C-alpha positions as CSV (number, residue, x, y, z in Angstrom):
1,M,-20.3,14.5,7.2
2,S,-23.4,12.9,5.8
3,D,-23.6,9.1,5.2
4,N,-23.5,9.5,1.5
5,A,-22.5,12.7,-0.3
6,F,-21.8,11.3,-3.7
7,S,-22.9,13.7,-6.4
8,Y,-23.6,11.0,-9.0
9,T,-25.4,7.7,-8.8
10,D,-23.8,4.5,-10.1
11,D,-26.2,4.6,-13.1
12,S,-25.0,8.1,-13.9
13,L,-21.4,7.1,-13.9
14,R,-22.2,4.1,-16.1
15,A,-24.0,6.4,-18.5
16,I,-21.0,8.7,-18.7
17,A,-18.7,5.8,-19.3
18,A,-20.9,4.5,-22.1
19,Q,-21.1,8.0,-23.7
20,V,-17.3,8.3,-23.7
21,L,-16.9,4.8,-25.3
22,E,-19.4,5.8,-28.0
23,L,-17.5,9.1,-28.7
24,A,-14.3,7.2,-29.0
25,R,-15.9,4.7,-31.5
26,A,-17.4,7.5,-33.5
27,G,-14.0,9.2,-33.6
28,G,-12.4,6.2,-35.2
29,A,-10.9,4.4,-32.2
30,T,-10.5,0.7,-32.8
31,A,-10.7,0.0,-29.1
32,S,-11.1,2.1,-25.9
33,D,-11.5,2.1,-22.2
34,V,-12.6,4.6,-19.7
35,E,-12.7,5.2,-15.9
36,V,-15.2,7.6,-14.3
37,S,-14.7,8.3,-10.6
38,E,-15.6,10.7,-7.8
39,G,-14.5,11.0,-4.2
40,F,-14.9,13.1,-1.1
41,G,-13.7,13.3,2.5
42,Q,-12.7,15.3,5.4
43,T,-9.6,15.4,7.6
44,V,-9.5,17.2,11.0
45,G,-6.2,17.8,12.8
46,V,-5.5,19.0,16.3
47,R,-2.3,20.0,18.1
48,K,-2.0,20.6,21.8
49,G,-5.8,20.2,22.0
50,E,-6.5,23.0,19.6
51,V,-7.9,22.6,16.1
52,E,-5.1,23.1,13.6
53,T,-6.6,22.0,10.3
54,I,-10.0,21.2,8.9
55,E,-9.8,20.0,5.3
56,F,-12.5,19.0,2.9
57,N,-11.8,17.3,-0.4
58,K,-14.2,16.6,-3.3
59,D,-13.1,15.6,-6.8
60,K,-14.2,13.8,-9.9
61,G,-12.6,12.7,-13.1
62,V,-12.8,10.9,-16.4
63,G,-9.8,9.2,-17.9
64,V,-10.1,7.7,-21.4
65,T,-7.6,5.5,-23.3
66,V,-8.0,5.0,-27.0
67,Y,-6.3,2.7,-29.5
68,L,-5.8,3.2,-33.2
69,G,-4.6,-0.2,-34.0
70,Q,-1.7,-0.5,-31.7
71,R,-1.1,3.2,-31.2
72,R,-2.3,4.4,-27.8
73,G,-3.5,7.8,-26.6
74,H,-4.8,8.9,-23.2
75,A,-6.5,12.0,-21.9
76,S,-8.5,13.0,-18.8
77,T,-10.8,15.7,-17.6
78,S,-12.7,16.7,-14.4
79,D,-15.6,18.2,-16.5
80,F,-18.4,15.7,-17.1
81,S,-20.2,17.9,-19.6
82,T,-20.8,16.5,-23.1
83,D,-18.6,19.1,-24.7
84,A,-15.7,18.4,-22.3
85,L,-16.0,14.6,-22.8
86,G,-15.9,15.1,-26.6
87,R,-12.8,17.3,-26.4
88,T,-11.1,14.8,-24.1
89,V,-11.7,12.0,-26.5
90,D,-10.4,14.1,-29.4
91,K,-7.2,14.8,-27.4
92,A,-6.7,11.1,-26.7
93,L,-7.2,10.3,-30.4
94,A,-4.8,13.1,-31.4
95,I,-2.1,11.7,-29.1
96,A,-2.7,8.2,-30.5
97,R,-2.2,9.4,-34.1
98,F,1.3,10.7,-33.2
99,T,2.3,7.7,-31.0
100,A,4.5,4.9,-32.3
101,E,2.9,1.5,-32.7
102,D,3.5,-0.9,-29.9
103,D,2.7,-4.6,-30.6
104,C,1.9,-5.1,-26.9
105,A,-0.6,-2.2,-26.6
106,G,-4.3,-2.9,-26.4
107,L,-7.1,-3.9,-24.1
108,A,-7.0,-7.0,-21.9
109,D,-8.1,-10.2,-23.7
110,A,-11.8,-10.6,-23.5
111,D,-11.6,-14.0,-21.9
112,R,-9.7,-12.5,-19.0
113,L,-12.3,-9.9,-18.1
114,A,-14.4,-10.3,-14.9
115,T,-17.8,-11.7,-15.6
116,A,-19.2,-11.4,-12.1
117,Q,-18.7,-8.8,-9.3
118,S,-19.2,-10.0,-5.8
119,D,-19.9,-7.6,-2.9
120,L,-16.6,-7.5,-0.9
121,Q,-18.1,-5.0,1.6
122,L,-15.6,-2.2,0.8
123,H,-17.9,0.8,1.4
124,F,-18.9,1.9,4.9
125,P,-19.9,5.6,5.2
126,W,-18.9,7.2,8.5
127,A,-21.4,9.8,9.5
128,I,-19.0,11.8,11.6
129,S,-19.2,15.6,12.1
130,V,-16.3,17.9,12.2
131,D,-16.9,18.4,16.0
132,Q,-16.9,14.6,16.5
133,A,-13.8,14.1,14.5
134,M,-12.2,16.9,16.5
135,E,-13.0,15.2,19.8
136,L,-11.6,11.9,18.6
137,A,-8.4,13.5,17.6
138,R,-8.2,15.4,20.9
139,A,-8.7,12.2,22.8
140,C,-6.1,10.4,20.8
141,E,-3.5,13.1,21.4
142,A,-4.4,13.4,25.1
143,A,-3.8,9.7,25.6
144,A,-0.4,10.0,24.0
145,L,0.6,13.0,26.1
146,A,-0.6,11.2,29.3
147,V,1.9,8.3,28.8
148,D,4.9,10.1,30.3
149,A,5.9,13.6,31.5
150,R,8.9,13.5,29.2
151,I,6.6,13.8,26.2
152,S,7.2,17.5,25.8
153,N,5.6,18.3,22.4
154,T,3.3,16.9,19.8
155,E,2.9,16.9,16.0
156,G,-0.8,16.5,16.6
157,A,-3.5,13.9,15.9
158,S,-5.9,13.6,13.0
159,T,-9.1,11.9,12.1
160,S,-9.8,11.3,8.4
161,T,-12.7,9.8,6.5
162,Q,-12.7,9.2,2.8
163,Q,-15.2,7.7,0.3
164,S,-15.0,7.2,-3.4
165,Q,-16.7,5.3,-6.3
166,F,-15.8,4.5,-9.8
167,V,-16.9,2.7,-13.0
168,F,-14.5,1.2,-15.4
169,A,-15.7,0.1,-18.9
170,N,-14.1,-0.8,-22.2
171,S,-15.2,-1.4,-25.8
172,L,-15.2,-5.2,-25.4
173,G,-18.4,-4.8,-23.4
174,F,-17.0,-4.9,-19.9
175,M,-18.4,-2.5,-17.3
176,G,-18.0,-2.6,-13.6
177,G,-17.4,-0.5,-10.5
178,Y,-18.2,0.0,-6.9
179,P,-17.8,2.4,-4.0
180,T,-15.1,2.2,-1.3
181,S,-14.2,3.9,1.9
182,R,-11.1,4.3,4.1
183,H,-11.0,5.9,7.5
184,S,-8.1,6.5,9.9
185,V,-6.9,8.1,13.1
186,S,-3.2,8.9,13.7
187,C,-1.0,10.6,16.3
188,A,2.6,11.6,16.5
189,V,4.4,13.1,19.6
190,I,7.8,14.2,20.7
191,A,9.6,13.2,23.9
192,E,12.7,14.9,25.4
193,E,15.3,14.0,28.0
194,H,18.8,15.4,28.6
195,G,18.4,17.8,25.7
196,A,17.8,15.0,23.2
197,M,14.4,14.5,21.5
198,Q,12.7,11.5,19.9
199,R,9.6,11.2,17.8
200,D,7.3,8.4,17.0
201,Y,3.7,7.8,15.9
202,W,0.9,5.2,15.5
203,Y,-2.2,5.0,13.5
204,T,-5.2,2.8,12.7
205,T,-7.0,2.5,9.4
206,A,-10.0,0.4,8.2
207,R,-12.8,0.4,5.7
208,A,-15.4,0.9,8.4
209,G,-15.1,3.5,11.2
210,T,-16.4,0.9,13.7
211,D,-13.3,-1.3,12.9
212,L,-10.8,1.3,13.9
213,D,-8.8,0.7,17.1
214,P,-10.0,2.9,20.0
215,V,-8.4,6.3,19.7
216,E,-7.0,6.0,23.3
217,V,-5.2,2.9,22.3
218,V,-3.7,4.6,19.2
219,G,-2.6,7.6,21.3
220,R,-1.1,5.4,24.1
221,R,0.8,3.3,21.5
222,A,2.2,6.5,19.9
223,G,3.3,7.8,23.3
224,E,4.9,4.5,24.4
225,R,6.7,4.1,21.2
226,T,8.1,7.6,21.5
227,V,9.3,7.4,25.1
228,R,11.0,4.0,24.6
229,R,13.4,5.7,22.1
230,L,14.8,8.1,24.6
231,N,18.5,7.9,25.4
232,A,19.4,6.1,22.2
233,R,23.0,5.1,21.5
234,K,25.1,4.4,18.5
235,L,26.5,1.0,17.7
236,D,29.9,-0.1,16.5
237,T,29.8,-1.7,13.1
238,R,29.1,-5.4,13.3
239,Q,27.4,-8.4,11.7
240,C,24.3,-9.7,13.6
241,P,20.8,-11.0,13.3
242,V,18.2,-8.4,12.5
243,L,14.5,-8.4,13.5
244,F,12.3,-6.2,11.3
245,E,9.3,-5.1,13.3
246,A,6.0,-5.9,11.5
247,P,5.3,-2.4,10.1
248,I,8.8,-2.4,8.7
249,A,8.7,-6.0,7.5
250,T,5.9,-5.0,5.1
251,G,8.6,-3.0,3.2
252,L,10.6,-6.2,2.6
253,I,7.6,-7.8,1.1
254,A,7.0,-4.7,-1.0
255,S,10.6,-5.0,-2.4
256,Y,9.9,-8.6,-3.4
257,V,6.7,-7.7,-5.1
258,S,8.5,-4.9,-7.0
259,A,11.3,-7.3,-8.1
260,V,8.8,-9.8,-9.6
261,S,6.5,-7.2,-11.1
262,G,6.2,-6.7,-14.9
263,G,7.8,-3.4,-15.3
264,H,11.1,-4.4,-13.7
265,L,11.0,-7.8,-15.4
266,Y,10.5,-6.8,-19.0
267,R,13.0,-4.0,-18.6
268,K,15.5,-6.5,-17.2
269,S,16.0,-4.2,-14.2
270,S,15.3,-6.8,-11.4
271,F,17.6,-8.9,-9.3
272,L,15.0,-11.7,-9.6
273,L,14.9,-12.1,-13.4
274,D,13.8,-15.5,-14.5
275,S,13.0,-16.5,-10.9
276,L,9.7,-18.3,-11.7
277,G,10.0,-21.8,-10.2
278,S,13.1,-20.8,-8.3
279,Q,13.7,-21.1,-4.5
280,V,13.9,-17.5,-3.4
281,F,12.8,-17.9,0.3
282,P,13.2,-20.8,2.8
283,S,10.7,-23.6,2.4
284,F,8.5,-22.4,5.3
285,V,7.7,-19.1,3.6
286,Q,4.3,-18.7,1.8
287,I,2.9,-15.6,0.1
288,Q,-0.8,-15.9,-0.7
289,E,-2.7,-13.4,-2.8
290,R,-6.3,-13.1,-1.5
291,P,-8.3,-10.4,-3.5
292,F,-11.7,-11.4,-2.0
293,L,-11.2,-10.7,1.7
294,I,-14.3,-9.0,3.1
295,K,-13.4,-5.4,4.1
296,G,-9.9,-6.0,2.8
297,L,-7.8,-2.8,2.2
298,A,-6.6,-4.2,-1.1
299,S,-9.6,-6.4,-2.0
300,A,-11.0,-6.1,-5.6
301,P,-13.1,-8.3,-7.9
302,F,-11.1,-7.1,-10.9
303,D,-7.9,-5.1,-11.5
304,S,-7.6,-1.6,-13.1
305,E,-8.0,-3.2,-16.6
306,G,-11.2,-5.2,-15.7
307,V,-9.2,-8.5,-15.5
308,A,-10.7,-10.9,-13.0
309,T,-8.6,-11.2,-9.9
310,Q,-8.0,-14.7,-8.4
311,D,-6.9,-16.4,-5.2
312,R,-3.4,-17.8,-5.8
313,D,-0.1,-18.8,-4.1
314,A,2.4,-16.2,-5.3
315,V,5.1,-18.1,-3.3
316,K,4.7,-21.7,-2.1
317,D,7.2,-23.4,0.1
318,G,9.6,-20.6,-0.7
319,I,9.3,-21.1,-4.5
320,V,8.1,-18.4,-6.8
321,Q,4.8,-19.5,-8.3
322,G,3.9,-16.4,-10.3
323,Y,4.8,-12.8,-11.1
324,F,2.6,-9.7,-10.7
325,L,1.7,-8.7,-14.3
326,S,-0.6,-6.3,-16.1
327,T,-1.8,-7.0,-19.6
328,Y,1.0,-4.9,-21.2
329,S,3.8,-6.4,-19.1
330,A,2.5,-9.9,-19.6
331,R,2.6,-9.4,-23.3
332,K,6.1,-8.1,-23.2
333,L,7.1,-11.2,-21.3
334,K,4.9,-13.5,-23.5
335,M,3.0,-14.6,-20.5
336,P,-0.7,-14.3,-19.4
337,T,-1.7,-11.4,-17.2
338,T,-2.1,-12.2,-13.5
339,G,-4.8,-9.5,-12.8
340,N,-2.3,-7.2,-11.1
341,A,-2.7,-4.0,-13.2
342,G,-2.7,-1.4,-10.4
343,G,-0.7,-3.5,-8.0
344,N,-1.0,-6.5,-5.7
345,H,-4.1,-7.4,-3.8
346,N,-4.1,-8.6,-0.2
347,L,-0.9,-10.5,0.3
348,I,-1.0,-12.9,3.3
349,I,2.3,-14.2,4.7
350,P,1.5,-16.8,7.4
351,S,3.5,-16.8,10.7
352,T,6.0,-19.5,11.6
353,G,4.3,-19.6,15.0
354,E,6.4,-17.3,17.2
355,D,4.9,-14.2,18.8
356,F,7.0,-11.0,19.0
357,E,8.6,-12.0,22.4
358,G,9.3,-15.4,20.9
359,L,11.1,-13.8,18.0
360,L,13.3,-11.8,20.4
361,R,14.2,-14.9,22.3
362,K,14.9,-16.7,19.0
363,M,17.2,-13.9,17.9
364,G,19.0,-13.9,21.3
365,T,21.4,-11.0,20.6
366,G,20.9,-8.7,17.7
367,L,19.1,-5.6,16.4
368,L,15.4,-4.9,16.4
369,V,14.6,-2.4,13.7
370,T,11.5,-0.1,14.2
371,E,12.2,2.7,11.7
372,M,13.8,2.9,8.3
373,L,15.2,6.1,6.8
374,G,15.9,7.0,3.2
375,H,15.8,4.9,0.0
376,G,18.7,2.6,-0.5
377,T,17.4,-0.4,-2.5
378,N,18.9,-1.2,-5.9
379,M,16.3,-3.3,-7.7
380,V,18.8,-4.2,-10.4
381,T,21.4,-5.8,-8.1
382,G,19.3,-6.3,-4.9
383,D,21.8,-4.3,-2.8
384,Y,20.1,-3.0,0.3
385,S,21.5,-0.1,2.4
386,R,19.2,2.0,4.5
387,G,19.4,4.2,7.6
388,A,17.6,2.7,10.6
389,A,16.7,3.1,14.3
390,G,15.5,0.6,16.8
391,F,16.8,-1.4,19.8
392,W,19.7,-3.5,20.7
393,V,18.6,-6.9,22.1
394,E,20.6,-9.1,24.5
395,N,19.7,-12.6,25.6
396,G,16.2,-12.1,24.0
397,V,15.5,-8.9,26.0
398,I,15.5,-5.3,24.7
399,A,18.5,-3.7,26.2
400,Y,18.5,-0.1,24.9
401,P,17.5,2.1,22.0
402,V,19.9,2.7,19.1
403,E,20.0,5.3,16.3
404,E,22.2,6.7,13.5
405,I,22.9,3.3,12.1
406,T,22.8,1.8,8.6
407,I,21.7,-1.7,7.7
408,A,23.3,-3.3,4.6
409,G,22.9,-6.5,2.7
410,N,21.6,-8.0,-0.5
411,L,17.9,-8.8,-0.8
412,K,18.5,-12.2,-2.3
413,D,20.6,-13.2,0.7
414,M,18.1,-11.5,3.1
415,F,15.1,-13.4,1.6
416,R,17.0,-16.7,1.9
417,G,18.2,-15.7,5.4
418,I,14.7,-15.4,6.9
419,V,14.6,-17.4,10.1
420,A,11.1,-16.8,11.3
421,I,8.0,-14.7,10.8
422,G,6.0,-13.5,13.7
423,S,2.3,-13.8,14.6
424,D,2.1,-10.0,15.3
425,I,0.7,-9.6,11.8
426,E,0.4,-6.0,10.4
427,V,-3.1,-5.6,8.8
428,R,-3.1,-1.9,7.9
429,G,-2.3,-2.3,4.2
430,S,-2.1,-4.5,1.2
431,R,0.6,-6.8,2.7
432,Q,-0.2,-8.7,5.9
433,V,2.9,-10.0,7.6
434,G,4.4,-10.2,11.1
435,S,7.8,-9.2,12.2
436,I,10.6,-10.9,10.1
437,L,13.8,-12.3,11.6
438,I,16.8,-12.4,9.3
439,D,19.9,-14.4,10.3
440,N,22.7,-12.0,9.5
441,L,23.2,-8.5,8.2
442,T,25.8,-5.8,8.4
443,V,25.0,-3.0,10.8
444,A,27.1,0.0,10.3
445,G,27.6,2.6,13.0
446,N,30.6,4.1,14.7
């Protein structure tokens, strides 16, 4: 794949955005916004050393939102021709004419829009050919298969590279955009012993191909994680401490973000209603939002409405300092937007100092969770019940793998029951946190 295969320049995207805004104005819109984007990439998958898939993707689109007073309409197209843009704007206007008025509808307030756009280094083309991608995937899979003779099968390994760019503009004069990239290598294998099989995987992802973990490390980690799950047992139902491994712990933070996000709050469908200023976590828990991290996987100078992002403490000393709000949800709650239209930006949850082995010792005897199954979170009540697999720990040492169990509790109690956060911080997504130890949960088994 070439370094840069974008079909349009940034100036071209900006010209299209300006054209759409003018068409909306001419059609009678009192306000409008538009996003113009394109992306491309390739994914190469191998299985048992043989190429299984070679996929190329290339797409583009224009999405326009128009307002007739406080009536909103939206339409989109993948055709950048003048005629198609005009028809798309007409469709959005037609929808708006038949939509009920909403006193919270409208563009973001002008004084909230970003006025500067710093380079956060989010775009790193990866000039990798199909053959090179194939060899990386083969090396990754081979490293996994070499871990143990009991690894009897494989779901394969893949190498993916993606690039995109966009421009967002509105009728208040805002216009901004930038290119981004995201590359990854992943592997999943299957081990078998005594007629029972186990599967696990690992992956690496980054903005720049040079920042990916070595493929041999990814493969070896996938193989080791798979083999250690062999000969898993069931547990009798009990109450015990639970340690959520870092990749799983990010899901707990995601549940918190969802509970204090605008949609759940203004619909009154959250177990953390009116929690602003309340102690939700122990005093040692901090959640920091850092949108300006260089190469960050969730970095952005502005949100999907053009609102300037900002460094802030979402949780300080365990106390909720702010929600995650778009312009619309903020108006519904009669609060200012937090610049989170489109989701949270890099959330950093500092460790309490223990490494992973230290967390095991601190737990003593309990359950280490390394995989969650199904969806069992009730955002209205906070009730939490999900299938899980992992390891039983005795005297701070992993004793044996376990499977076919269910973890149950309430997220309010779970958040308050956090005992420690590890230094094994997961940095492959928008929420960066280490393993989380919770004092007591119900583990249902036999």
